C-alpha positions, 0 to 999 in steps of 0.5 A, spaced: 047 672 961 054 674 957 059 678 961 065 681 957 071 685 959 076 688 954 082 693 956 086 697 952 091 702 953 091 710 952 097 714 953 098 713 960 092 710 963 087 704 961 080 704 958 076 698 960 069 696 958 064 692 962 058 689 959 052 684 961 046 682 957 041 677 957 037 674 951 043 671 947 050 671 946 054 678 945 061 680 943 064 687 945 070 690 943 074 696 943 077 696 936 081 703 936 083 708 941 087 714 939 090 720 943 094 726 940 096 732 942 092 738 939 095 744 941 099 748 946 099 755 948 102 760 947 105 756 940 111 761 941 113 757 947 112 750 946 112 745 940 110 738 938 114 733 935 112 728 929 109 723 933 104 729 936 106 727 943 112 730 946 112 737 948 117 742 949 118 749 952 123 755 950 121 760 956 116 761 961 113 754 960 109 755 967 105 761 964 102 756 958 097 751 958 098 744 955 092 741 952 091 734 949 085 731 946 083 724 946 078 720 942 076 714 944 072 709 939 067 704 941 064 699 937 059 693 939 057 687 935 051 685 938 049 678 935 046 672 937 048 667 932 040 667 929 037 671 925 030 672 929 033 672 936 035 679 938 040 682 944 037 685 950 041 690 954 037 694 958 039 701 960 045 702 964 048 695 963 054 697 959 059 700 962 065 704 959 071 707 963 075 713 961 081 716 964 079 723 967 086 725 968 091 724 963 097 728 966 101 727 972 105 731 977 112 730 980 109 726 985 105 722 980 099 725 982 093 727 978 093 734 975 089 738 971 082 738 968 078 734 963 071 735 959 067 730 956 063 731 950 057 727 953 051 729 957 051 727 965 046 721 966 043 725 971 041 731 966 041 727 960 035 727 955 030 721 954 033 721 947 040 721 949 043 714 947 049 715 952 051 719 958 056 719 964 057 719 971 064 720 975 067 715 979 071 719 984 075 713 987 078 711 981 078 718 977 074 715 971 068 717 967 063 712 967 060 712 960 053 708 960 048 706 955 042 711 957 037 707 952 037 700 951 041 696 946 038 691 941 043 692 935 050 693 934 052 700 936 058 705 935 060 711 939 066 716 939 067 720 945 072 726 945 075 728 952 079 734 952 085 734 958 088 741 960 094 742 965 099 747 967 106 746 965 107 749 972 104 743 975 108 738 971 114 741 969 121 740 973 124 747 973 131 745 974 134 741 969 139 736 971 145 732 967 140 726 966 135 731 964 138 734 958 134 739 954 136 738 946 140 743 943 135 743 937 130 747 941 125 741 942 125 735 948 123 728 948 120 729 955 115 735 957 117 734 964 124 736 963 124 742 959 126 749 962 132 751 967 130 754 974 130 761 971 126 759 965 131 759 960 133 753 955 139 749 957 142 746 952 145 738 951 152 738 954 
């Protein structure tokens, strides 16, 4: 039996891979994890900086939505060191955990919603290689192999996260939470005054 645990970091929360296999020695890795902002509506009220992560709101931020799309890539190298022996990973033995929430509220609580581009395991077709369940205790998508794995595999999973600035934006900007005079801010939690107008940096 082989057991591998790999942890990598996304924007805010960790992504964890756990795998058990029989029939040989396997190696499992997460070579690339990337997350970037893809949109913020309405575009007249918000902006994205060069890094693609910092959001800013000019006015009325509470009426708009913030959308982030994170793409998670997993590659499995399943080799035994011999040319004849194969790797046998029965269905459900690979567990890949992805954060269900990306945005945090003022009290560090999970806010917003998300969607994953895989079928639920309870409704997945027999031909689906991957499916997911939700771990309500840890607020994670648990992706698993719906079919047995006997050779190297790779999969890309895209998760879209949506939140309202009303849940995550502080409506009052204090001296230590300044709004940049060029119309952008480096922190999406500190971008408007209580009346919805920008407060320039002093």
